[in-house]
N, C-alpha and C positions, 0 to 999 in steps of 0.2 A: 117503863119510864126512862126517857133519855135525859141524862144530867149534863148540864153545860160545864165543860172543863174551864176553870178560871185560875188565874194567878193574881195575887194581891201584893201591892207595893205599899210599904209602911215606913214611917220614920220615928214614931213615938209610942204613945200609950196603947194604940191598937183598939180604940173604942169602936171604930167602924168595922174592923175585922171581927171583933167580939159580937157585934150586932148581927153580922152576916152569918156567923157560926151558929148563933142562937136560932136564927130563922131557918137555917138548914136543918138543925137538929129537931125543930118543931114541925118539919115537913112543909114549911111555907116558902122555901126557896130551893129549887131543884138545881143545885150546882155541885160540882166535884172540885174541891180545892186541890189543885195539883202542886202549888208552890207558893210560899210567902217569901218575899225578898225585902230586906230592910236596908236602908242607907246607913243605919247606925247599929253597932253591935250591942249597945245598951238599951235598945228600944224595948219597952215593956211588952209591946204587942207580940214579940217573939215567943213569949211564954204561952199566950193563947194558942199560937200555932203548934208549939211543941206538945201542949196538953191534948190538942186535937189530932196529934200524930201526922201533921202536915209537914212535908220537907221544907226546910228554911235555908236561906242563903243571905250572907252579908255582902253587899256590893256598894261600898262607899265610893264617892268620886275622888280619885287619887290625883295629886298634883302632876304626877308623871303621865297621866292618861290624857289623850285627846278626847274631845267630845264623842267622836265615833267609837273609840275604844271603850269608853265608859258605857255607851249605848249597847255595845256588843256584850259587855260583861253582865248587863241586865237582861237583854232580850235573847241572848244565846241560850241560857238555861231555861228561859220561858219556852222557847221553841222546842227544846228537848223534852220539856215536861208535857207537851201536847196541849197546853192551854189555848183555848180559842179566844177568850176575852181576858183582858188585863184590867184590873180595878185598882185605881189609886185611892188608897184610904189613908189620908193624912200624910201623903208622900211629899216631902219638901225639897227633894233634890231634882234639879232640872235635868232631863234626859232626852236625847233626840229619839224621835219615833221612827223606826225603820219603815221602809215602804211596805213591807209585807204585814205590818201591824197598823197601817193606816185605817182608821175607823174601827179599830179593835181594842182601843185603850180608852177607858172612861175615867173621869174625875168628878168629884163633888166639891163645890166651892160654897162657903157659907155666906153668900150674898146673891143678889139678883144681877148676874153678869149682864151688861158691862159695868155695873156700879161696883166700886170698892173691890177691885181685883187687880191682878198684875204682880210683878215681882215684889216680894217683900210683904205682900198683903196676905196674912194668914193668922189663924187663931184670934185672940182678943183684939188684935189691931183692926181687923175687919169690922167688928161690931162697934168698937169705939169710934171708928170713922163714920159709920152709919149714924150713930147717935149725935156726934159732933156736927154732922151735916144737917141734922134735923129731919131725916126721912120719916114718913108715917108708916111705911111698910118695909119689911126686909124679907129674907128667906134664903133659899139655897138653889143652886143650879147644878144639874148633871149635864156634862158635855163630853163630846169626844175630844181627845187630847191631840193637839198638833205641836209644832215646835215653838210656839209662842206661849207665854204664861197666860193661863186662864182664858184660852182662846179655843177655837174649834166649834163645830156645829153643836147647838144646844139640843139635848134630848127632851128635857123637861125642867120646869121650875115650880117651886112650891113657895107660897107666900104666907107671912104672918104679920100681925100688927106690931108696931113699935110703940110702947107706952111712954108717957112723959117721965115716969119715975124709973125707967129702965137703966140699968148699968150694963157695961159690956158683958159682965158675967151672966146677968139674967137674960139678956138677949141671946147670948151664946147657947144657953140651955134650951130656950124656946126653938131656936133654929136647929139645934142638934136633934130635937124630936122630929122635926120635918125631915132631916137628913136620913134618919133611921127608916123612914117610909119611902123617901124619894129614890135612894140608891138601889135598894132591892127591886123597886118597880122598874127602874131603868134596865136592870139586869134581866128582869122577866121580859121586857120589851125586846131586848136584844135576842134573847133565847127564842122568842116567837118570830123573829125577823120582821117585826112590825114597824121597825124604824129603819129607813133607808136614806142615806145621804145622797142628795141629788146634786147635779152639776150647777144648775142655775139658781138653786134655792139653798139657803144654809141648812135647812132640814126639811125633808119630805117624809111623811109617814104612810105606812100601809093603810091605816084607817083614813078615809078621805076627809073626815072631820078633824083629824089630828089627834095626837095623844093627849088625853085630859091631864091637867096638872094634878098632882097628889093633893088631897085636901089638907089645908093648913089650919092650925089652931090659933 
């Protein structure tokens, strides 16, 4: 069995990292965690990495650093780790993607991009915006990361209903359940090379019918 070497970028509680670790440990995700990088030294997610004996690194954006220097402080160690795929799991620091990592960095956003996304849209803000706008459905999006916020080719989206009595907290919980299925599915697709980014199309998949969305609740 060939394991996909990955690095994970975090900024906070590490719930996404925890979910991926549990899937790996249960034999449902064939990955090799090479490195976990946090933008904050107090991120609780670092504890999950340390408990799993995964190397960790703190790489905050320093005022003295240029954007290019910050990018190298993140991706230099990732290169050295041998990770093939970089997974952003609640990573809130903007970082430039080097050319050699183009279409090798994925992110999950808790809305159906292009709705309720962009700079400053994260956490409960996203779900409150969806409720305030009155949408009937929401969900999550897994996409390749480029140098714009919540941009880049979409790999897959998963959808759930928004109820009249929803709060930002209740909608967040429902969408997070989708995220726990969608992100590992996107990693599996990458490992199988079933998703290829084309030049004339935002996303082209190896399956001629396209990659099916993860079932939503």
